[in-house]
MDTraj code that builds the backbone (N, CA, C; nanometers):
import mdtraj as md
import numpy as np

residues = "ASP GLY LEU GLN ALA LEU ALA ARG GLY ASP ALA SER PRO PRO VAL ALA GLU LEU ASP LEU ALA GLU VAL VAL ASP ALA SER VAL GLY ALA SER ARG GLU ARG HIS PRO ASP VAL ALA PHE THR ALA ASP LEU PRO ASP GLY ALA VAL ALA LEU ALA GLY TRP GLU PRO GLY LEU ARG SER MET LEU ASP ASN LEU LEU GLU ASN ALA VAL HIS HIS GLY ARG PRO ARG GLY ALA VAL ARG VAL ALA LEU SER ASP GLY PRO ALA PRO GLU VAL VAL VAL GLU ASP ASP GLY PRO GLY ILE PRO ASP GLU ASP ARG GLU ARG VAL PHE GLU PRO PHE THR ARG LEU ASP ALA SER GLY ASP GLY PRO GLY SER GLY LEU GLY LEU ALA VAL VAL ALA GLN GLN ALA ALA HIS HIS GLY ALA SER VAL ALA VAL ASP ARG SER THR THR LEU GLY GLY ALA ARG PHE THR VAL ARG PHE GLY ARG SER GLY".split()
xyz = np.array([
    [4.1532, -10.3495, 10.6665],
    [4.0633, -10.3059, 10.7716],
    [4.0422, -10.1551, 10.7646],
    [4.1497, -10.0797, 10.7829],
    [4.1415, -9.9346, 10.7810],
    [4.0983, -9.8805, 10.6467],
    [4.1465, -9.9419, 10.5369],
    [4.1078, -9.8967, 10.4035],
    [3.9599, -9.9218, 10.3775],
    [3.9080, -10.0350, 10.4250],
    [3.7661, -10.0636, 10.4073],
    [3.6808, -9.9647, 10.4855],
    [3.7213, -9.9340, 10.6074],
    [3.6469, -9.8368, 10.6879],
    [3.6493, -9.6994, 10.6223],
    [3.7637, -9.6612, 10.5701],
    [3.7750, -9.5323, 10.5033],
    [3.6864, -9.5289, 10.3791],
    [3.6840, -9.6382, 10.3030],
    [3.6018, -9.6446, 10.1825],
    [3.4539, -9.6299, 10.2158],
    [3.4126, -9.6842, 10.3297],
    [3.2734, -9.6732, 10.3726],
    [3.2441, -9.5379, 10.4350],
    [3.3471, -9.4608, 10.4634],
    [3.3274, -9.3330, 10.5302],
    [3.3101, -9.3481, 10.6798],
    [3.3443, -9.4655, 10.7351],
    [3.3245, -9.4937, 10.8767],
    [3.4338, -9.4375, 10.9659],
    [3.5481, -9.4090, 10.9104],
    [3.6603, -9.3756, 10.9976],
    [3.7489, -9.2707, 10.9338],
    [3.8145, -9.1986, 11.0187],
    [3.9207, -9.1097, 10.9760],
    [4.0489, -9.1703, 11.0311],
    [4.1317, -9.2269, 10.9453],
    [4.2501, -9.2983, 10.9928],
    [4.3429, -9.2078, 11.0728],
    [4.4145, -9.2665, 11.1664],
    [4.5068, -9.1875, 11.2481],
    [4.6238, -9.1366, 11.1647],
    [4.6635, -9.0151, 11.1917],
    [4.7754, -8.9525, 11.1221],
    [4.8911, -8.9417, 11.2200],
    [5.0109, -8.9718, 11.1721],
    [5.1305, -8.9633, 11.2560],
    [5.2448, -8.9084, 11.1717],
    [5.3440, -8.8536, 11.2385],
    [5.4645, -8.8096, 11.1687],
    [5.5388, -8.9334, 11.1196],
    [5.5801, -8.9314, 10.9936],
    [5.6544, -9.0443, 10.9386],
    [5.7556, -8.9937, 10.8373],
    [5.8412, -9.0848, 10.7947],
    [5.9419, -9.0550, 10.6935],
    [5.8913, -9.1103, 10.5607],
    [5.8497, -9.0206, 10.4717],
    [5.7955, -9.0633, 10.3431],
    [5.8994, -9.1406, 10.2619],
    [6.0268, -9.1068, 10.2772],
    [6.1325, -9.1795, 10.2051],
    [6.1350, -9.3263, 10.2464],
    [6.1159, -9.3542, 10.3750],
    [6.1119, -9.4934, 10.4216],
    [5.9908, -9.5670, 10.3655],
    [5.8767, -9.4981, 10.3595],
    [5.7550, -9.5605, 10.3073],
    [5.7726, -9.5922, 10.1588],
    [5.8278, -9.4971, 10.0828],
    [5.8516, -9.5201, 9.9400],
    [5.9509, -9.6345, 9.9207],
    [6.0585, -9.6339, 9.9971],
    [6.1605, -9.7381, 9.9859],
    [6.1016, -9.8764, 10.0155],
    [6.0175, -9.8860, 10.1178],
    [5.9546, -10.0143, 10.1525],
    [5.8615, -10.0617, 10.0412],
    [5.7871, -9.9693, 9.9831],
    [5.6948, -10.0061, 9.8762],
    [5.7706, -10.0528, 9.7517],
    [5.8782, -9.9832, 9.7165],
    [5.9598, -10.0240, 9.6018],
    [6.0244, -10.1601, 9.6292],
    [6.0732, -10.1808, 9.7510],
    [6.1333, -10.3094, 9.7870],
    [6.0353, -10.4242, 9.7732],
    [5.9120, -10.4034, 9.8185],
    [5.8098, -10.5076, 9.8061],
    [5.7772, -10.5346, 9.6593],
    [5.7738, -10.4295, 9.5782],
    [5.7466, -10.4472, 9.4348],
    [5.8597, -10.5228, 9.3662],
    [5.9824, -10.4948, 9.4065],
    [6.0968, -10.5683, 9.3497],
    [6.0850, -10.7177, 9.3797],
    [6.0406, -10.7503, 9.5005],
    [6.0237, -10.8916, 9.5367],
    [5.9120, -10.9569, 9.4560],
    [5.8016, -10.8852, 9.4362],
    [5.6883, -10.9401, 9.3609],
    [5.7178, -10.9517, 9.2116],
    [5.8035, -10.8625, 9.1607],
    [5.8292, -10.8564, 9.0163],
    [5.9798, -10.8505, 8.9903],
    [6.0506, -10.9612, 9.0132],
    [6.1967, -10.9592, 8.9987],
    [6.2443, -10.9363, 8.8553],
    [6.1567, -10.9539, 8.7573],
    [6.1953, -10.9346, 8.6174],
    [6.1822, -10.7894, 8.5706],
    [6.1307, -10.7020, 8.6556],
    [6.1151, -10.5603, 8.6218],
    [6.2322, -10.4825, 8.6802],
    [6.2852, -10.3888, 8.6027],
    [6.3974, -10.3055, 8.6482],
    [6.3425, -10.1819, 8.7191],
    [6.3419, -10.1871, 8.8512],
    [6.2971, -10.0732, 8.9320],
    [6.4168, -9.9851, 8.9639],
    [6.4006, -9.8554, 8.9487],
    [6.4997, -9.7606, 8.9986],
    [6.4282, -9.6657, 9.0929],
    [6.4954, -9.6317, 9.2010],
    [6.4382, -9.5411, 9.3006],
    [6.5368, -9.4286, 9.3269],
    [6.4923, -9.3078, 9.3039],
    [6.5722, -9.1883, 9.3283],
    [6.5156, -9.1225, 9.4540],
    [6.5805, -9.1498, 9.5672],
    [6.5320, -9.1020, 9.6968],
    [6.6331, -9.0063, 9.7581],
    [6.5849, -8.9067, 9.8327],
    [6.6782, -8.8165, 9.9004],
    [6.7594, -8.8913, 10.0059],
    [6.8750, -8.8360, 10.0405],
    [6.9608, -8.8986, 10.1420],
    [6.8978, -8.8947, 10.2804],
    [6.8282, -8.7877, 10.3116],
    [6.7706, -8.7725, 10.4448],
    [6.6232, -8.8075, 10.4480],
    [6.5659, -8.7900, 10.5654],
    [6.4240, -8.8170, 10.5861],
    [6.3393, -8.7106, 10.5161],
    [6.2199, -8.7511, 10.4738],
    [6.1203, -8.6594, 10.4191],
    [6.0008, -8.6662, 10.5135],
    [5.9944, -8.5703, 10.6050],
    [5.8914, -8.5717, 10.7088],
    [5.7546, -8.5402, 10.6499],
    [5.6560, -8.6190, 10.6913],
    [5.5192, -8.5998, 10.6447],
    [5.4244, -8.6474, 10.7532],
    [5.3169, -8.5744, 10.7740],
    [5.2104, -8.6210, 10.8625],
    [5.1173, -8.7048, 10.7760],
    [5.1065, -8.8338, 10.8070],
    [5.0258, -8.9201, 10.7221],
    [4.9862, -9.0490, 10.7897],
    [4.9078, -9.1261, 10.7172],
    [4.8620, -9.2576, 10.7618],
    [4.9380, -9.3603, 10.6788],
    [5.0327, -9.4296, 10.7410],
    [5.1233, -9.5172, 10.6673],
    [5.0526, -9.6239, 10.5844],
    [4.9515, -9.6955, 10.6368],
    [4.8855, -9.7960, 10.5519],
    [4.8227, -9.7350, 10.4258],
    [4.7674, -9.6164, 10.4379],
    [4.7087, -9.5507, 10.3209],
    [4.8136, -9.5086, 10.2204],
    [4.9252, -9.4555, 10.2697],
    [5.0349, -9.4178, 10.1806],
    [5.0919, -9.5403, 10.1101],
    [5.1086, -9.6499, 10.1844],
    [5.1588, -9.7739, 10.1231],
    [5.0620, -9.8242, 10.0165],
    [4.9333, -9.8190, 10.0455],
    [4.8344, -9.8631, 9.9481],
    [4.8416, -9.7772, 9.8219],
    [4.8544, -9.6467, 9.8397],
    [4.8652, -9.5559, 9.7263],
    [4.9883, -9.5894, 9.6420],
    [5.1025, -9.6035, 9.7070],
    [5.2271, -9.6336, 9.6358],
    [5.2234, -9.7716, 9.5714],
    [5.1746, -9.8708, 9.6447],
    [5.1660, -10.0065, 9.5896],
    [5.0782, -10.0094, 9.4647],
    [4.9667, -9.9363, 9.4680],
    [4.8789, -9.9320, 9.3510],
    [4.9456, -9.8621, 9.2332],
    [5.0185, -9.7544, 9.2585],
    [5.0911, -9.6872, 9.1501],
    [5.1965, -9.7791, 9.0892],
    [5.2686, -9.8509, 9.1747],
    [5.3731, -9.9408, 9.1253],
    [5.3141, -10.0600, 9.0495],
    [5.2073, -10.1186, 9.1016],
    [5.1425, -10.2300, 9.0309],
    [5.0892, -10.1839, 8.8956],
    [5.0313, -10.0652, 8.8922],
    [4.9818, -10.0095, 8.7670],
    [5.0964, -9.9947, 8.6664],
    [5.2097, -9.9442, 8.7132],
    [5.3260, -9.9263, 8.6253],
    [5.3766, -10.0602, 8.5723],
    [5.3814, -10.1609, 8.6586],
    [5.4273, -10.2938, 8.6159],
    [5.3315, -10.3534, 8.5129],
    [5.2021, -10.3477, 8.5412],
    [5.1038, -10.4124, 8.4541],
    [5.0870, -10.3425, 8.3201],
    [5.1143, -10.2132, 8.3158],
    [5.0948, -10.1396, 8.1907],
    [5.2259, -10.1051, 8.1216],
    [5.3372, -10.1420, 8.1837],
    [5.4669, -10.1248, 8.1192],
    [5.4979, -10.2440, 8.0297],
    [5.6117, -10.2374, 7.9648],
    [5.6542, -10.3486, 7.8787],
    [5.6891, -10.4704, 7.9642],
    [5.6748, -10.5909, 7.9085],
    [5.7210, -10.7098, 7.9818],
    [5.8698, -10.6961, 8.0136],
    [5.9060, -10.7291, 8.1357],
    [6.0440, -10.7145, 8.1826],
    [6.0945, -10.5722, 8.1583],
    [6.0049, -10.4779, 8.1789],
    [6.0343, -10.3380, 8.1506],
    [6.0980, -10.2641, 8.2663],
    [6.0788, -10.1338, 8.2645],
    [6.1405, -10.0462, 8.3632],
    [6.0348, -9.9613, 8.4325],
    [6.0544, -9.9425, 8.5620],
    [5.9710, -9.8541, 8.6429],
    [6.0654, -9.7648, 8.7218],
    [6.0404, -9.6348, 8.7175],
    [6.1229, -9.5386, 8.7903],
    [6.0367, -9.4695, 8.8949],
    [6.0913, -9.4592, 9.0158],
    [6.0253, -9.3887, 9.1255],
    [6.1203, -9.2805, 9.1735],
    [6.0681, -9.1603, 9.1910],
    [6.1492, -9.0503, 9.2425],
    [6.0718, -8.9796, 9.3525],
    [6.1435, -8.9405, 9.4564],
    [6.0858, -8.8646, 9.5667],
    [6.1681, -8.7386, 9.5832],
    [6.1003, -8.6246, 9.5825],
    [6.1693, -8.4987, 9.6076],
    [6.1250, -8.4449, 9.7425],
    [6.2170, -8.3805, 9.8098],
    [6.1923, -8.3229, 9.9415],
    [6.1542, -8.1764, 9.9241],
    [6.1226, -8.1124, 10.0336],
    [6.0924, -7.9702, 10.0309],
    [5.9577, -7.9425, 10.0925],
    [5.9119, -7.8178, 10.0809],
    [5.7842, -7.7815, 10.1428],
    [5.6649, -7.8538, 10.0803],
    [5.6793, -7.8994, 9.9564],
    [5.5739, -7.9761, 9.8894],
    [5.6370, -8.1009, 9.8277],
    [5.6604, -8.2054, 9.9087],
    [5.7241, -8.3266, 9.8559],
    [5.6441, -8.3854, 9.7398],
    [5.7150, -8.4439, 9.6451],
    [5.6519, -8.5095, 9.5305],
    [5.7027, -8.6518, 9.5169],
    [5.6103, -8.7415, 9.4836],
    [5.6455, -8.8779, 9.4453],
    [5.6069, -8.8929, 9.2987],
    [5.7016, -8.9382, 9.2178],
    [5.6772, -8.9601, 9.0753],
    [5.7000, -9.1081, 9.0461],
    [5.6041, -9.1704, 8.9766],
    [5.6160, -9.3100, 8.9328],
    [5.5982, -9.3106, 8.7815],
    [5.6991, -9.3629, 8.7110],
    [5.6986, -9.3649, 8.5649],
    [5.7161, -9.5074, 8.5141],
    [5.6564, -9.5346, 8.3966],
    [5.6742, -9.6656, 8.3343],
    [5.7099, -9.6502, 8.1873],
    [5.7397, -9.7625, 8.1237],
    [5.7808, -9.7630, 7.9833],
    [5.6730, -9.8200, 7.8911],
    [5.5484, -9.8143, 7.9356],
    [5.4376, -9.8655, 7.8553],
    [5.3886, -9.7645, 7.7533],
    [5.2658, -9.7839, 7.7043],
    [5.2120, -9.6964, 7.6004],
    [5.1655, -9.5602, 7.6520],
    [5.1572, -9.5441, 7.7818],
    [5.1079, -9.4178, 7.8366],
    [4.9562, -9.4137, 7.8388],
    [4.9032, -9.3006, 7.8811],
    [4.7583, -9.2821, 7.8909],
    [4.7199, -9.1682, 7.7976],
    [4.6261, -9.1918, 7.7057],
    [4.5847, -9.0857, 7.6137],
    [4.5334, -8.9625, 7.6890],
    [4.5571, -8.8458, 7.6320],
    [4.5156, -8.7198, 7.6953],
    [4.3698, -8.7227, 7.7386],
    [4.2831, -8.7751, 7.6530],
    [4.1396, -8.7714, 7.6817],
    [4.0989, -8.8631, 7.7970],
    [4.1859, -8.9535, 7.8388],
    [4.1531, -9.0467, 7.9473],
    [4.2206, -9.0117, 8.0794],
    [4.2999, -8.9072, 8.0827],
    [4.3834, -8.8797, 8.1997],
    [4.3060, -8.8389, 8.3240],
    [4.1894, -8.7831, 8.3107],
    [4.1092, -8.7498, 8.4289],
    [4.0292, -8.8709, 8.4758],
    [3.9728, -8.9443, 8.3815],
    [3.8818, -9.0523, 8.4199],
    [3.9512, -9.1766, 8.4729],
    [4.0835, -9.1897, 8.4537],
    [4.1517, -9.3093, 8.5058],
    [4.1438, -9.3178, 8.6575],
    [4.1137, -9.2067, 8.7238],
    [4.1047, -9.2058, 8.8698],
    [3.9642, -9.2384, 8.9204],
    [3.8700, -9.2592, 8.8296],
    [3.7333, -9.2944, 8.8687],
    [3.7254, -9.4451, 8.8953],
    [3.6462, -9.4850, 8.9964],
    [3.6343, -9.6283, 9.0272],
    [3.5856, -9.7094, 8.9065],
    [3.6416, -9.8271, 8.8916],
    [3.6064, -9.9262, 8.7895],
    [3.6433, -9.8833, 8.6474],
    [3.7277, -9.7824, 8.6339],
    [3.7720, -9.7400, 8.5012],
    [3.8874, -9.8278, 8.4561],
    [3.8702, -9.8874, 8.3393],
    [3.9757, -9.9686, 8.2777],
    [3.9879, -9.9239, 8.1337],
    [4.1074, -9.8909, 8.0923],
    [4.1280, -9.8448, 7.9553],
    [4.1405, -9.9604, 7.8577],
    [4.1636, -10.0816, 7.9083],
    [4.1703, -10.2010, 7.8245],
    [4.0272, -10.2459, 7.7958],
    [3.9763, -10.2092, 7.6791],
    [3.8367, -10.2370, 7.6455],
    [3.8052, -10.3859, 7.6398],
    [3.9058, -10.4692, 7.6183],
    [3.8813, -10.6133, 7.6082],
    [3.8444, -10.6743, 7.7425],
    [3.8852, -10.6084, 7.8509],
    [3.8611, -10.6646, 7.9833],
    [3.9561, -10.7767, 8.0185],
    [4.0537, -10.8039, 7.9306],
    [4.1476, -10.9137, 7.9538],
    [4.2656, -10.8743, 8.0414],
    [4.2894, -10.7461, 8.0561],
    [4.4049, -10.7012, 8.1335],
    [4.3858, -10.7251, 8.2815],
    [4.4935, -10.7109, 8.3567],
    [4.4855, -10.7326, 8.5014],
    [4.4128, -10.6183, 8.5707],
    [4.3621, -10.6463, 8.6884],
    [4.3054, -10.5420, 8.7725],
    [4.1549, -10.5308, 8.7637],
    [4.1023, -10.4531, 8.8587],
    [3.9582, -10.4345, 8.8700],
    [3.9143, -10.2942, 8.8330],
    [4.0093, -10.2067, 8.8059],
    [3.9745, -10.0681, 8.7799],
    [3.9607, -9.9866, 8.9069],
    [4.0084, -10.0398, 9.0183],
    [3.9986, -9.9676, 9.1456],
    [4.1314, -9.9087, 9.1927],
    [4.2429, -9.9572, 9.1421],
    [4.3735, -9.9161, 9.1931],
    [4.3977, -9.7666, 9.1888],
    [4.3709, -9.7038, 9.0747],
    [4.3956, -9.5602, 9.0646],
    [4.2903, -9.4792, 9.1394],
    [4.1709, -9.5356, 9.1599],
    [4.0714, -9.4691, 9.2447],
    [4.1207, -9.4660, 9.3894],
    [4.1841, -9.5746, 9.4335],
    [4.2440, -9.5778, 9.5677],
    [4.3564, -9.4748, 9.5763],
    [4.4365, -9.4641, 9.4711],
    [4.5438, -9.3639, 9.4678],
    [4.4849, -9.2243, 9.4872],
    [4.3805, -9.1916, 9.4108],
    [4.3187, -9.0590, 9.4213],
    [4.2590, -9.0367, 9.5597],
    [4.1950, -9.1401, 9.6149],
    [4.1347, -9.1286, 9.7479],
    [4.2408, -9.1019, 9.8537],
    [4.3494, -9.1767, 9.8497],
    [4.4541, -9.1593, 9.9499],
    [4.5291, -9.0277, 9.9307],
    [4.5474, -8.9861, 9.8071],
    [4.6088, -8.8550, 9.7833],
    [4.5226, -8.7465, 9.8470],
    [4.3922, -8.7510, 9.8229],
    [4.3015, -8.6512, 9.8804],
    [4.3042, -8.6562, 10.0328],
    [4.3048, -8.7768, 10.0895],
    [4.3089, -8.7912, 10.2351],
    [4.4342, -8.7263, 10.2937],
    [4.5429, -8.7279, 10.2188],
    [4.6696, -8.6723, 10.2661],
    [4.6928, -8.5293, 10.2184],
    [4.5894, -8.4646, 10.1659],
    [4.6027, -8.3269, 10.1208],
    [4.6935, -8.3127, 10.0004],
    [4.6997, -8.4164, 9.9187],
    [4.7879, -8.4174, 9.8019],
    [4.7049, -8.4147, 9.6742],
    [4.7698, -8.3771, 9.5660],
    [4.7085, -8.3869, 9.4339],
    [4.7782, -8.4995, 9.3587],
    [4.7078, -8.5574, 9.2636],
    [4.7688, -8.6608, 9.1789],
    [4.7335, -8.6288, 9.0344],
    [4.8325, -8.6394, 8.9483],
    [4.8127, -8.6100, 8.8063],
    [4.8900, -8.7116, 8.7238],
    [4.8488, -8.7262, 8.5992],
    [4.9178, -8.8169, 8.5074],
    [4.9482, -8.7431, 8.3782],
    [5.0661, -8.7683, 8.3252],
    [5.1047, -8.7187, 8.1944],
    [5.2002, -8.8203, 8.1328],
    [5.2782, -8.7801, 8.0337],
    [5.3703, -8.8732, 7.9682],
    [5.5090, -8.8589, 8.0280],
    [5.5726, -8.9721, 8.0520],
    [5.7092, -8.9743, 8.1032],
    [5.8056, -8.9335, 7.9928],
    [5.8854, -8.8310, 8.0193],
    [5.9883, -8.7922, 7.9228],
    [6.1109, -8.8819, 7.9369],
    [6.1201, -8.9538, 8.0485],
    [6.2337, -9.0423, 8.0739],
    [6.2135, -9.1806, 8.0122],
    [6.0981, -9.2423, 8.0406],
    [6.0728, -9.3805, 7.9968],
    [5.9718, -9.3912, 7.8829],
    [5.8968, -9.2846, 7.8568],
    [5.8043, -9.2838, 7.7442],
    [5.6626, -9.3267, 7.7734],
    [5.6371, -9.3861, 7.8892],
    [5.5028, -9.4315, 7.9238],
    [5.4296, -9.3290, 8.0084],
    [5.3532, -9.3777, 8.1037],
    [5.2783, -9.2897, 8.1931],
    [5.3692, -9.2388, 8.3045],
    [5.3406, -9.1168, 8.3482],
    [5.4085, -9.0596, 8.4650],
    [5.3005, -9.0078, 8.5595],
    [5.2950, -9.0669, 8.6791],
    [5.2029, -9.0231, 8.7830],
    [5.2808, -8.9405, 8.8835],
    [5.2281, -8.8233, 8.9167],
    [5.2924, -8.7343, 9.0131],
    [5.1961, -8.7079, 9.1275],
    [5.2400, -8.7401, 9.2488],
    [5.1638, -8.7098, 9.3697],
    [5.2377, -8.5971, 9.4398],
    [5.1700, -8.4824, 9.4548],
    [5.2310, -8.3662, 9.5200],
    [5.1582, -8.3409, 9.6520],
    [5.2350, -8.3469, 9.7591],
    [5.1802, -8.3240, 9.8923],
    [5.1802, -8.1745, 9.9216],
    [5.0781, -8.1309, 9.9947],
    [5.0635, -7.9888, 10.0230],
    [5.1730, -7.9318, 10.1098],
    [5.2163, -8.0086, 10.2072],
    [5.3232, -7.9614, 10.2958],
    [5.3839, -8.0794, 10.3675],
    [5.5080, -8.0637, 10.4050],
    [5.5745, -8.1697, 10.4810],
    [5.5424, -8.1524, 10.6276],
    [5.5752, -8.2567, 10.7076],
    [5.5423, -8.2567, 10.8501],
    [5.6276, -8.1709, 10.9332],
])
top = md.Topology()
chain = top.add_chain()
for i, resn in enumerate(residues, 1):
    res = top.add_residue(resn, chain, resSeq=i)
    for name in ("N", "CA", "C"):
        top.add_atom(name, md.element.get_by_symbol(name[0]), res)
traj = md.Trajectory(xyz[None], top)
């Protein structure tokens, strides 16, 4: 509901103080249930990570990053999520897949972009566009490079300031 209204430009979702660590933990937990054969690791701070945000949008952003990591990682592979605290909290999602070529790293955030030219892969090409939209809505930046830990893609969402 809220995501559709936001996509149409009809609404500005309500923002509230929340604990980003709880939102990340819930999203990782849901992904573990959906994909029990994938080894998820979550590196979360011990305390709360305060952020002014819209929880459904943050969940959608995280869920899309995690689904992307699962679908483009190795079968029964590994996905790592890390959250850092501080004045500019960061969420990092890494996978063990082939990664994203340098020349495609900007365009993966455009709607309907799919790097699988065959069209046989999962998804509609909208997931990372939703990630970029929600990052922008929350005053965050999102970037992709290569994971030095797992070897695949590494997506980093950096928030401008904590709550």
